[in-house]
N, C-alpha and C positions, 0 to 999 in steps of 0.2 A: 780180145776181153782173154781173162786167164780162168783155164778149166779144169778142175781135175776128172781123172778118169779111174776107175777101178772094172775088173769083172772078175770072173774064173774062169775056168778051159771052158767052157759053153757058150760062154759070151766075148771068150777072144777073139776070134776072130771077125766080127760086129764090132768091137772095139774098136779093131786095128782100123776097118771101112771108117769109123767114125771119125779117128784120130785123125789121119790123113784128109779128109773131108773140113775138117776142122781148120785142121793146120796150112791146107791148101786157100783160106777162107782168110786168113791173120793169125790164129787165136792160137791162145800161146796155150799149150796142153802140161798138165802133170802126169806122168804116169803112174799111176798107185798101183800097178798091176793087174793082170799078173798078166807074165810074157811066154804064154805059150799053152799046146791043146792039153799038158798033160795034167792030170787030175791035180784038184786042190779045191779048198777051199774058201767059199763067196765071203765069209763074215771079215773074214783079215784084208780085204781089198776093198771089200763097199766101206769099212771100216775106215781105211788110209784113207780113201774120196773123199771120203766126209769129216774127217779131223782136218784134210785140208780147207776144207770151205767155214769151219767153224771156225778156226783159226786165225782166217781171214787171207791165208796162203793165196784161196783163188776165190773167183767171185760167183760161180757154179760148180756146180760137181754131175758126172752123168756115170751110172754105174748101171752094167749090163750082167745077168746070168741066164740060165736056156730062159726061165718063165720069167724071171725079173722080183718076183715073190721074195726070193729070201734073200737078195741081196738091197731090195729095199727098207725092208725091217732091217738090218743090219744097222744100215745108212743110220734110218731112225733111230738108233738106240744111241745118238750121239749128240748130244745139249746145241739145241741150237741147228738142228738138221728137221727140214720139212723134202722128204723127199716123196715125190708122185711118182708111181708106176702107172704110166704110159702107154697106148698103144693105138691111137690116134688123133690126132690134132686138135680136135677142141679139148680133153683131156688138157690137153698139154697149153694150152692158150688159158684154159678157165685155172689150173692151178698157178698159173704165174697172176693173173687178174688177184683173183680172190684169196688164194695163200700164200702169197707170197715165196709159194718153193723154189728153192737155193739148190738141189739137186731132181734128178730127172731119172727114172729104171727105168731100161726096158728089159720086155725077155725076148733072145733072137731065136726063140727056139717059135717064136709068137710074131716078127715084126721083120721084117725084109731090108733088106739096105735101103731102099728110094723111100720107105715111110721112116724109116729111120734119120733121114737126112732129115726128110719133113718135120717130124717133130722134134729136132733138134733146133732147126732155122724156127719154130716158134715158138719155144723154150726159149730159146735163146733173146731173143724179140721184141715179145710181148712185155708189157711194163707191167706191176705193184698198180695193183688203183686205188689203194687206200681207202682211205671213208669210213665207213662201217665197217671193209673190212676188218681194216687195221684194231679191230676191236677183239676180234674174233684171234688172230694174227698174238695176241697178247697174253688170248684165253688158251691157244695154245701152246705157248712159251711157261705161263703160269705152271701148264701141269708138270713141266719138266724140276721144278722145284720142290 
């Protein structure tokens, strides 16, 4: 799967860890930055990762900042993006099943590398259930118009 990734300085180390984890599993990563621990602003990188998903370049996206909040808000400003901030596996599963989320946000200050790996695995392998949930996803899309 082709996956976009974006982070700010607070999420950089976790992004690098997850990038290697996913690359080792055979996924292709589009790294939208940032590329160091130097202070930077998450909207730039969350937006870039989201645009890669919205354009169809990538199937899914993962964004990381210290809390996960700011970068998820930024990603969700891009039309067609449904980015969910998750800190435990059930939320990652349910946002795929019910919301067809196409991006995962994590907070590096709240989520360690082992849990992040689990969240990513669940997010990438859980399928959207469709059915009655499609009507709700369509309702979310209608809000963007």
